[in-house]
NUROBA-171141 format. One record per residue (C-alpha): x, y, z. Coordinates in nm, 3 decimals, decimal comma. Example, Ala and Ser with C-alpha at 12.3 -4.5 7.8 and 13.67 -1.06 7.14 Angstrom:
+---------+---------+---------+
:      c1 :      c2 :      c3 :
+---------+---------+---------+
:   1,230 :  -0,450 :   0,780 :
:   1,367 :  -0,106 :   0,714 :
+---------+---------+---------+
***
This chain:
+---------+---------+---------+
:      c1 :      c2 :      c3 :
+---------+---------+---------+
:   0,146 :   2,377 :   2,206 :
:   0,473 :   2,187 :   2,162 :
:   0,609 :   2,030 :   2,482 :
:   0,966 :   1,922 :   2,551 :
:   0,870 :   1,555 :   2,574 :
:   0,668 :   1,551 :   2,250 :
:   0,785 :   1,324 :   1,968 :
:   0,776 :   1,534 :   1,654 :
:   0,656 :   1,346 :   1,347 :
:   0,601 :   1,462 :   0,990 :
:   0,349 :   1,277 :   0,774 :
:   0,353 :   1,380 :   0,409 :
:   0,044 :   1,322 :   0,196 :
:  -0,145 :   1,338 :   0,523 :
:  -0,473 :   1,440 :   0,359 :
:  -0,504 :   1,118 :   0,159 :
:  -0,690 :   0,816 :   0,296 :
:  -0,369 :   0,642 :   0,400 :
:  -0,232 :   0,953 :   0,570 :
:  -0,554 :   1,027 :   0,757 :
:  -0,576 :   0,667 :   0,880 :
:  -0,209 :   0,662 :   0,982 :
:  -0,252 :   0,976 :   1,193 :
:  -0,579 :   0,851 :   1,344 :
:  -0,397 :   0,536 :   1,458 :
:  -0,124 :   0,746 :   1,621 :
:  -0,383 :   0,956 :   1,802 :
:  -0,535 :   0,655 :   1,981 :
:  -0,189 :   0,536 :   2,089 :
:  -0,198 :   0,769 :   2,392 :
:   0,157 :   0,885 :   2,327 :
:   0,315 :   1,229 :   2,310 :
:   0,309 :   1,271 :   1,934 :
:   0,325 :   1,620 :   1,790 :
:   0,222 :   1,561 :   1,429 :
:   0,291 :   1,789 :   1,135 :
:   0,106 :   1,710 :   0,814 :
:   0,162 :   1,813 :   0,453 :
:  -0,044 :   1,778 :   0,137 :
:  -0,073 :   1,948 :  -0,200 :
:  -0,453 :   1,960 :  -0,166 :
:  -0,550 :   2,235 :   0,080 :
:  -0,899 :   2,092 :   0,127 :
:  -0,783 :   1,737 :   0,206 :
:  -0,537 :   1,881 :   0,456 :
:  -0,839 :   1,962 :   0,676 :
:  -0,907 :   1,589 :   0,736 :
:  -0,611 :   1,464 :   0,947 :
:  -0,580 :   1,538 :   1,320 :
:  -0,252 :   1,729 :   1,294 :
:  -0,096 :   1,988 :   1,523 :
:   0,047 :   2,189 :   1,234 :
:   0,003 :   2,166 :   0,859 :
:   0,165 :   2,286 :   0,537 :
:   0,048 :   2,295 :   0,177 :
:   0,326 :   2,163 :  -0,045 :
:   0,356 :   2,113 :  -0,421 :
:   0,318 :   1,766 :  -0,572 :
:   0,609 :   1,526 :  -0,542 :
:   0,697 :   1,588 :  -0,908 :
:   0,762 :   1,958 :  -0,845 :
:   1,136 :   2,046 :  -0,826 :
:   1,065 :   2,247 :  -0,509 :
:   0,899 :   1,958 :  -0,321 :
:   1,210 :   1,814 :  -0,161 :
:   1,351 :   2,147 :  -0,043 :
:   1,017 :   2,244 :   0,112 :
:   1,005 :   1,914 :   0,303 :
:   1,362 :   1,973 :   0,425 :
:   1,265 :   2,322 :   0,542 :
:   0,964 :   2,187 :   0,732 :
:   1,183 :   1,925 :   0,901 :
:   1,431 :   2,189 :   1,012 :
:   1,174 :   2,448 :   1,122 :
:   0,968 :   2,199 :   1,325 :
:   1,262 :   1,997 :   1,460 :
:   1,105 :   1,683 :   1,315 :
:   1,236 :   1,359 :   1,469 :
:   1,069 :   1,112 :   1,231 :
:   0,939 :   1,135 :   0,875 :
:   0,669 :   0,908 :   0,734 :
:   0,599 :   0,975 :   0,364 :
:   0,250 :   0,835 :   0,322 :
:   0,199 :   0,791 :  -0,053 :
:   0,431 :   0,570 :  -0,257 :
:   0,524 :   0,860 :  -0,487 :
:   0,653 :   1,072 :  -0,199 :
:   0,826 :   0,778 :  -0,031 :
:   1,026 :   0,725 :  -0,350 :
:   1,140 :   1,090 :  -0,361 :
:   1,243 :   1,080 :   0,006 :
:   1,425 :   0,748 :  -0,035 :
:   1,609 :   0,871 :  -0,345 :
:   1,738 :   1,172 :  -0,151 :
:   1,773 :   1,005 :   0,189 :
:   2,121 :   1,152 :   0,249 :
:   1,966 :   1,499 :   0,245 :
:   1,694 :   1,412 :   0,497 :
:   1,808 :   1,523 :   0,841 :
:   1,571 :   1,314 :   1,048 :
:   1,486 :   0,949 :   1,113 :
:   1,297 :   0,741 :   0,856 :
:   1,201 :   0,375 :   0,831 :
:   1,217 :   0,311 :   0,458 :
:   1,350 :   0,044 :   0,224 :
:   1,618 :   0,129 :  -0,029 :
:   1,509 :   0,356 :  -0,316 :
:   1,571 :   0,087 :  -0,580 :
:   1,333 :  -0,147 :  -0,396 :
:   1,058 :   0,114 :  -0,364 :
:   1,054 :   0,211 :  -0,732 :
:   1,071 :  -0,142 :  -0,877 :
:   0,779 :  -0,194 :  -1,116 :
:   0,544 :  -0,491 :  -1,143 :
:   0,720 :  -0,644 :  -1,441 :
:   1,065 :  -0,641 :  -1,284 :
:   0,922 :  -0,778 :  -0,960 :
:   0,749 :  -1,056 :  -1,152 :
:   1,075 :  -1,159 :  -1,319 :
:   1,250 :  -1,180 :  -0,980 :
:   0,968 :  -1,388 :  -0,830 :
:   0,952 :  -1,620 :  -1,129 :
:   1,328 :  -1,679 :  -1,103 :
:   1,277 :  -1,779 :  -0,740 :
:   0,996 :  -2,026 :  -0,818 :
:   0,728 :  -1,810 :  -0,657 :
:   0,385 :  -1,841 :  -0,825 :
:   0,306 :  -1,544 :  -1,051 :
:   0,056 :  -1,479 :  -1,330 :
:   0,160 :  -1,536 :  -1,692 :
:   0,258 :  -1,194 :  -1,827 :
:   0,332 :  -1,050 :  -2,171 :
:   0,500 :  -0,715 :  -2,237 :
:   0,347 :  -0,470 :  -2,483 :
:   0,578 :  -0,262 :  -2,703 :
:   0,352 :  -0,152 :  -2,988 :
:  -0,003 :  -0,175 :  -3,121 :
:   0,099 :  -0,424 :  -3,390 :
:   0,214 :  -0,692 :  -3,147 :
:  -0,091 :  -0,688 :  -2,914 :
:  -0,279 :  -0,953 :  -3,115 :
:  -0,003 :  -1,215 :  -3,101 :
:   0,064 :  -1,141 :  -2,733 :
:  -0,306 :  -1,174 :  -2,644 :
:  -0,342 :  -1,502 :  -2,838 :
:  -0,058 :  -1,660 :  -2,638 :
:  -0,296 :  -1,689 :  -2,341 :
:  -0,504 :  -2,005 :  -2,300 :
:  -0,814 :  -1,819 :  -2,181 :
:  -1,010 :  -1,549 :  -2,360 :
:  -1,013 :  -1,314 :  -2,061 :
:  -0,693 :  -1,130 :  -1,974 :
:  -0,604 :  -0,852 :  -1,732 :
:  -0,453 :  -0,541 :  -1,889 :
:  -0,271 :  -0,311 :  -1,649 :
:   0,009 :  -0,059 :  -1,602 :
:   0,354 :  -0,183 :  -1,501 :
:   0,351 :   0,065 :  -1,213 :
:   0,097 :   0,261 :  -1,011 :
:  -0,151 :   0,178 :  -0,737 :
:  -0,528 :   0,144 :  -0,711 :
:  -0,573 :  -0,063 :  -1,028 :
:  -0,453 :   0,230 :  -1,241 :
:  -0,560 :   0,196 :  -1,606 :
:  -0,648 :  -0,170 :  -1,553 :
:  -0,928 :  -0,357 :  -1,728 :
:  -1,049 :  -0,713 :  -1,773 :
:  -1,056 :  -0,765 :  -2,151 :
:  -1,231 :  -1,048 :  -2,334 :
:  -1,078 :  -1,025 :  -2,680 :
:  -0,799 :  -0,870 :  -2,887 :
:  -1,008 :  -0,572 :  -2,995 :
:  -1,081 :  -0,473 :  -2,635 :
:  -0,713 :  -0,498 :  -2,542 :
:  -0,612 :  -0,288 :  -2,842 :
:  -0,882 :  -0,027 :  -2,786 :
:  -0,808 :   0,007 :  -2,415 :
:  -0,434 :   0,055 :  -2,452 :
:  -0,468 :   0,278 :  -2,758 :
:  -0,715 :   0,504 :  -2,575 :
:  -0,460 :   0,599 :  -2,308 :
:  -0,172 :   0,622 :  -2,554 :
:  -0,372 :   0,857 :  -2,779 :
:  -0,458 :   1,072 :  -2,480 :
:  -0,090 :   1,107 :  -2,400 :
:  -0,135 :   0,954 :  -2,055 :
:   0,072 :   0,642 :  -2,122 :
:   0,302 :   0,471 :  -2,371 :
:   0,250 :   0,123 :  -2,514 :
:   0,550 :   0,006 :  -2,311 :
:   0,374 :   0,111 :  -1,989 :
:   0,124 :  -0,176 :  -2,027 :
:   0,140 :  -0,547 :  -1,958 :
:  -0,112 :  -0,821 :  -2,039 :
:  -0,160 :  -1,075 :  -1,763 :
:  -0,339 :  -1,400 :  -1,704 :
:  -0,678 :  -1,335 :  -1,545 :
:  -0,699 :  -1,479 :  -1,193 :
:  -1,065 :  -1,524 :  -1,091 :
:  -1,009 :  -1,625 :  -0,728 :
:  -0,997 :  -1,436 :  -0,400 :
:  -0,841 :  -1,090 :  -0,375 :
:  -0,592 :  -1,107 :  -0,088 :
:  -0,365 :  -0,851 :   0,077 :
:  -0,073 :  -0,939 :   0,304 :
:   0,078 :  -0,658 :   0,512 :
:   0,404 :  -0,695 :   0,699 :
:   0,668 :  -0,507 :   0,895 :
:   1,043 :  -0,581 :   0,885 :
:   1,354 :  -0,438 :   1,050 :
:   1,696 :  -0,472 :   0,887 :
:   1,602 :  -0,810 :   0,742 :
:   1,424 :  -0,931 :   1,055 :
:   1,055 :  -1,023 :   1,028 :
:   0,842 :  -0,834 :   1,282 :
:   0,470 :  -0,885 :   1,215 :
:   0,204 :  -0,954 :   0,951 :
:  -0,163 :  -1,004 :   0,893 :
:  -0,374 :  -1,109 :   0,594 :
:  -0,709 :  -0,987 :   0,474 :
:  -0,942 :  -1,065 :   0,188 :
:  -1,085 :  -0,769 :  -0,004 :
:  -1,456 :  -0,826 :  -0,063 :
:  -1,603 :  -0,495 :  -0,185 :
:  -1,474 :  -0,172 :  -0,339 :
:  -1,640 :   0,173 :  -0,328 :
:  -1,836 :   0,264 :  -0,641 :
:  -1,707 :  -0,043 :  -0,821 :
:  -2,005 :  -0,023 :  -1,059 :
:  -1,865 :   0,297 :  -1,215 :
:  -1,506 :   0,174 :  -1,244 :
:  -1,417 :  -0,014 :  -1,566 :
:  -1,200 :  -0,259 :  -1,372 :
:  -1,432 :  -0,288 :  -1,069 :
:  -1,135 :  -0,187 :  -0,851 :
:  -1,113 :   0,161 :  -0,699 :
:  -0,802 :   0,140 :  -0,485 :
:  -0,914 :   0,079 :  -0,130 :
:  -1,181 :  -0,168 :  -0,011 :
:  -1,507 :  -0,086 :   0,164 :
:  -1,538 :  -0,443 :   0,297 :
:  -1,249 :  -0,668 :   0,396 :
:  -1,203 :  -0,948 :   0,646 :
:  -0,911 :  -1,099 :   0,831 :
:  -0,814 :  -1,446 :   0,714 :
:  -0,548 :  -1,688 :   0,835 :
:  -0,378 :  -1,882 :   0,560 :
:  -0,039 :  -2,044 :   0,611 :
:   0,012 :  -2,081 :   0,237 :
:  -0,031 :  -1,704 :   0,190 :
:   0,210 :  -1,636 :   0,477 :
:   0,475 :  -1,863 :   0,330 :
:   0,444 :  -1,738 :  -0,029 :
:   0,434 :  -1,371 :   0,076 :
:   0,740 :  -1,388 :   0,299 :
:   0,935 :  -1,576 :   0,031 :
:   0,829 :  -1,315 :  -0,224 :
:   0,941 :  -1,025 :  -0,004 :
:   1,278 :  -1,185 :   0,066 :
:   1,327 :  -1,259 :  -0,302 :
:   1,253 :  -0,896 :  -0,390 :
:   1,464 :  -0,758 :  -0,104 :
:   1,709 :  -0,987 :   0,081 :
:   1,716 :  -0,741 :   0,373 :
:   1,368 :  -0,592 :   0,400 :
:   1,336 :  -0,285 :   0,618 :
:   1,006 :  -0,108 :   0,678 :
:   0,654 :  -0,187 :   0,558 :
:   0,595 :  -0,438 :   0,276 :
:   0,256 :  -0,515 :   0,123 :
:   0,190 :  -0,813 :  -0,103 :
:  -0,116 :  -0,843 :  -0,326 :
:  -0,226 :  -1,192 :  -0,424 :
:  -0,509 :  -1,329 :  -0,637 :
:  -0,648 :  -1,679 :  -0,645 :
:  -0,616 :  -1,878 :  -0,969 :
:  -0,887 :  -2,113 :  -1,103 :
:  -0,823 :  -2,346 :  -0,810 :
:  -0,804 :  -2,045 :  -0,574 :
:  -0,436 :  -2,106 :  -0,505 :
:  -0,274 :  -1,771 :  -0,417 :
:  -0,064 :  -1,608 :  -0,691 :
:   0,151 :  -1,300 :  -0,619 :
:   0,049 :  -1,005 :  -0,838 :
:   0,236 :  -0,717 :  -0,673 :
:   0,473 :  -0,615 :  -0,393 :
:   0,466 :  -0,260 :  -0,258 :
:   0,743 :  -0,146 :  -0,026 :
:   0,788 :   0,171 :   0,173 :
:   0,421 :   0,242 :   0,226 :
:   0,123 :   0,118 :   0,423 :
:  -0,192 :  -0,006 :   0,253 :
:  -0,460 :   0,255 :   0,323 :
:  -0,636 :   0,040 :   0,586 :
:  -0,325 :  -0,097 :   0,760 :
:  -0,338 :   0,172 :   1,033 :
:  -0,712 :   0,117 :   1,081 :
:  -0,651 :  -0,239 :   1,194 :
:  -0,439 :  -0,087 :   1,472 :
:  -0,749 :   0,102 :   1,587 :
:  -0,936 :  -0,229 :   1,573 :
:  -0,666 :  -0,384 :   1,795 :
:  -0,713 :  -0,101 :   2,044 :
:  -1,090 :  -0,155 :   2,054 :
:  -1,038 :  -0,527 :   2,112 :
:  -0,777 :  -0,452 :   2,381 :
:  -0,506 :  -0,648 :   2,201 :
:  -0,131 :  -0,599 :   2,248 :
:  -0,066 :  -0,227 :   2,191 :
:   0,220 :  -0,316 :   1,954 :
:  -0,044 :  -0,442 :   1,711 :
:  -0,118 :  -0,080 :   1,634 :
:   0,138 :  -0,106 :   1,353 :
:   0,146 :   0,267 :   1,275 :
:   0,244 :   0,342 :   1,634 :
:   0,487 :   0,047 :   1,654 :
:   0,646 :   0,151 :   1,323 :
:   0,706 :   0,507 :   1,448 :
:   0,854 :   0,394 :   1,778 :
:   1,085 :   0,149 :   1,603 :
:   1,182 :   0,408 :   1,343 :
:   1,268 :   0,664 :   1,610 :
:   1,461 :   0,410 :   1,819 :
:   1,225 :   0,451 :   2,116 :
:   1,190 :   0,073 :   2,146 :
:   1,376 :  -0,233 :   2,021 :
:   1,171 :  -0,424 :   1,759 :
:   1,031 :  -0,753 :   1,882 :
:   0,876 :  -1,017 :   1,658 :
:   0,497 :  -1,042 :   1,696 :
:   0,460 :  -1,312 :   1,429 :
:   0,211 :  -1,376 :   1,150 :
:  -0,165 :  -1,335 :   1,185 :
:  -0,166 :  -1,070 :   1,457 :
:  -0,543 :  -1,002 :   1,427 :
:  -0,835 :  -1,242 :   1,493 :
:  -0,972 :  -1,439 :   1,200 :
:  -1,309 :  -1,353 :   1,039 :
:  -1,310 :  -0,997 :   1,169 :
:  -1,464 :  -0,764 :   0,910 :
:  -1,383 :  -0,400 :   0,845 :
:  -1,676 :  -0,209 :   0,694 :
:  -1,627 :   0,144 :   0,564 :
:  -1,765 :   0,381 :   0,303 :
:  -1,788 :   0,751 :   0,227 :
:  -1,993 :   0,939 :   0,492 :
:  -2,083 :   0,620 :   0,680 :
:  -1,797 :   0,578 :   0,929 :
:  -1,582 :   0,271 :   0,987 :
:  -1,704 :  -0,039 :   1,168 :
:  -1,575 :  -0,370 :   1,304 :
:  -1,823 :  -0,647 :   1,230 :
:  -1,855 :  -1,024 :   1,281 :
:  -2,089 :  -1,282 :   1,129 :
:  -2,256 :  -1,329 :   1,468 :
:  -2,383 :  -0,968 :   1,462 :
:  -2,110 :  -0,807 :   1,673 :
:  -2,061 :  -0,448 :   1,554 :
:  -1,860 :  -0,153 :   1,686 :
:  -1,800 :   0,184 :   1,522 :
:  -1,432 :   0,280 :   1,545 :
:  -1,409 :   0,593 :   1,326 :
+---------+---------+---------+
***
C-alpha cells in the first residue's frame, strides 16, 4: 500500500537483468521506495521486486512514450530510471514531455555510436583500437588487409552485449560474417566496423557524474561469460565471473575518455576497455545513460561488507536524481580489490575471495 512518505520510482525494462539488479539494490537500501516496473515481456516482469507493474510495448512502438507518460501521471512517479539503453534514448529524446525527475545525459550523448565515439577519442589522444569502416562487400578485402595482424574483430557500430561481433582470421570469414547478416535483412554493410583485435584483459569502468562533477567509480575485470561456448564471439553480454581491480592507468584513461565524449557528464557512464598485446588498456566503447547489468549488484556487495551506504550506487543515484541529498564525491575505486562476483543461471550470486571467503548475496 502506498504511504505518504514513499518515494515513487518507475523503472522501465525492469524485467531484464539490469532492471532486476537495480531494483534488488534499492530493496536492500532500507528506504521508503515504492517501485513501479514496466517491461514488454510479461514473464520477465515477474522477476523484479516491484510494488506495481505494467506490460508496455517495445521502445520502438509509437505508443511506448505515451504509455510511460500515463504511468508516471497515474502513479505520481517522482523519479524515472529507464533501465535499458534503448529506452533511455527514447526518454532522453523526449525529456521535455517527461513530467518527473530523471538523471540522464543529453540525448545526443546517449545515442552516439562506437565509430563516432572512437573519432572523438582519437582526436583527444586517447588510446583506441585501429578501426576501418565498411560500406560495401567489395571493399572488405582491402580494409581487412590494412591491419598488421591476421585476426580482426568485426562488430556493429552500435548495440550492446557484443551484438553481431566475431573474431575473424581472414578476409573470407569477414566477408561471410557481414554478408550473412546483410542477406538476412538484420543489418546493412554500413552498420559494421572492422577493428584491431586486442587480446588482453577485458575491463569495465563504471562511474557516476553530476553536472560535470565526478562522483564515484570502480573497475572490474570480466573473466567468464555465460554459455560462451555457444556464442560465436565468446561474449554473451553480462559476465558470470568478474573481479574488482585497482588500476590508476584505467582510471585516468576512462575519465579522460568520458570528458572528451561529454564535457559535462551527468548520470551513469560505463567505459569498456581491452588490453593490447602489452596489456595496456585501450578504450573500445563508452555507454552513457545506463548502468552495466552488474553495477547495482556491487551495491549489494557493499551492503554485505558494511561499507559506506552511498556505495550502493543504484540507491545513491536515485537519491541524487530526486534531490533528496546533495552529491558528494566518493572517489575512484570504491570497492575492495580482488573481490570476485560469481553468478550464473539458477545458481545465485556470490561474493568470493582467493582465500576461500564466500557469501551468497542473491
